[in-house]
N, C-alpha and C positions, 0 to 999 in steps of 0.2 A: 321740297314740296312741289308736286306737279299741279299747276294751276291752269285751268281752262276758263278763260275770262270772256264770257258772252261769245263763245265760239259758235259759228254756223258752218256746218260741213255739208256740201252738196250731195244729194242722193238722186236716184232716178225720179222720184216723185217728192218734190219739196226738199227741205233742208233738215238736218239734225242739229238741234241747239244743245249747248252744254255750258253750264256755269258752275264749276265745282272744283274742289281741291282734294288731292290724295297725298298722304304722307309717305315718306321713304319707309320701306320695309313693310308696308301694308299689304295684306292679301285680300283681293277684291274680286268677287264674282260679278260678271256682267250678264244680266238676265233680261228676258223680254221676248215678245212674239217674233216669229220668223219675219224677216224683212223690215223690222223696226229700226235697224241701224246699229246693231251691236258690232258687227265687223267694220262698219263705217267709222265708229268711234275709235277702234284700234288702228284703222288705217290713218286717221287723222293724227293720232299720237305718234305713230311710226313715221309720218311724213309722206305716206303714199297718196294722201288726198289733201289738197290745199284748201284751207278754209275760205269761205266767202267773206267772212268778217270775224273780228275778235282777235284774241291774243292767247298764246300758250307759252308758259314758262316752266323751267325746271330749276329749282334752287336759285331763282332770280335770273337765270339765263333765258333770254328770249329765243324760243324755238320755232316761232310762227312760220318763218320762211326758210328754216334750216333744212337742207336736203336729208333724206333718210340715212345715208351713210355717215353723216356727221352728227347724228342724234345719239344720246346715251341710251339707246333702246335695242333690245334683241327681241325677236318674235319667233314663236314656234307654231307652225301650221300643222294641219291634220296629216299632210303627207310627209312631214319631216323635212322636206326641201333638201334632200341629199342628192348629189350628182351620181347617177347610177353607174357611170363609167369610171368613177374614182374610188379607190379604197377608202376605208374609214380614216386611215391616217391622213390621206390627201384631203378628204372632205373636211376633217377637223382642223387641219393645218391652215385652211383658208380663214379660219377665225383669228389666226395669229399672223398670217401672211396673205392678205387679200390680193397681192400681186401674183399669186399662183406659183411662186418659186418653190422648189423642192425643200422639204424641211431639213434643218440641220439637227445636230444632236440635242440641243436645248428644246427645240420644238417637239422632237420625237418624245423626249422625256415628259414634257407637259401633256401631250396628247395621251401618252400611255397612262399617266396619272389620272386624267379625266375619265378615260375609259374604265379604269379600275374603280373609280368613284361611283360609276353608274352600273357596275356589274358586267362590264364587257371586256374584262382583262383577257389579253391574248387574241383579240379579234381585230387588231389594227389593220391587217392586210386583207380583210374580207371586203367584198363588194356589197353595197346595200341590198341588192337583189337576192343575196344568199341569206339574209337575215329575216327573222319573223317580224311581224308588225310591232310587237313589243320591243324587240331589240332595236329596230329602226328608231322608235321613239326615244329609247335610252341614248342612242347615238346622237340624236338631235339635242337632247338635254346636255350631253357632254360638250357639244359645241357651245351651247349657251354658257356653260360653266367656264369655258376657255375665253369667251368674249368678255365676261365679267362686267357687264353693263348694269347700271343701277335701276333700269326699268325693264321688266320682262312682260311681254304680251303673249297670251296663249289663245289661239282662235280654234276652239274645240279640237285640240290636238289628239285626244284619245277617244273620239267618238266611235271609231271603228273597232275598238278593243272590247273584249268581254268584260263583265263586271269585276271579276277578280283582278285581272291585269290592270284595269282602269284604276281601281283602288290603289294598287301597288304603284302605278305611275304618279298618281296624285300625291302620294306620300313622298315619292322621290323628288317631285317638283318642289314640294314644301321644303325638303332638305336642301335642295340646291338654292332656292330663293333665300332661305335663312343664311346659308353659307355666304351668299353674295350681299345680303342685306338689301335685296332688291324689292322695290315696289312691283307687285305682280297683279296683273289684271287677266282674268280668265273668262272668256266667253263660254257659256254652257247652256244647254237646254234642259239639263237635269238638275232639279232642285236639290237632290241628295248630294251631288258633287259640290254644290255651293255650300251646303251645310257642313260637309266634311272638310272642305278646304279653306273657305273664306271667313275672314273676320268682319267683312262688310260687303254690302250688295249695292251695285249701281243698277237701277232699273232703267231700261231703254224702252220707251213706249210713247206713242202719241207725238212723235217728232222731237222728243227731248230725252237726253241722258240726265237722269235725276241725280242730285247729290247723294253721296253714300249714306247708307243706313246700316247700323250694326246688324249682323246676320240674324241673331236671335230675335231682335225686335222686328225685323222685316218679316220673318216667317210667323211670328206670333200674331201679327196683324198685317197681312199682305195688302198692298194697295189694290184698289179696284181693278186697275189695268192688269195686274198680275193674276188676280182671281179670274178675270175673263179669259186670260191666256190659258190658264189651267182648266177652264171649263167649270168653274165652281159658281 
């Protein structure tokens, strides 16, 4: 269980508070107005933003002051965060060898398997700049698969993709998350993405990340802050 216990995370204006718990394997959409703190919440979980107060634990382990590289977290950004001068093989090998050493036979085999899993078989020697946006997103997912961490954070990774490709990528994320048994939190501005992907919704509004609500119940009776965001 990921627990945020009376956490306060600093933002440009005020703090974001959170007191909630999320179960292993859950798929959660993070919704709310622009600037409300959705990315701040993910930054706090990933360790990129230190809390002003409160405590964060995963499966009983205190993460509050744990640096990002030591957390059981992988994160997928909109740009995929691939090094443009490195082949997909070298980019993905960094998930297995953060020291940057050249991959051995075992690492090559694992990278090849991950690329096959996300539909990029035979592309290990390609540079990111030679790939389409969808292919770059698939490569970033392959890296997540290799990292095999139990918490997966997605900060609008597919916002630049067309509707069809975005649906395809959401289905692939679901497949990868289920293979890893990962708790997955996805920031999105699109309610339809949340309906399609998430089993629960965390609303971020008014300086607070609210406890999760089942997706169906959330959309059947949206909170007033979410209605205002949608202009209803």
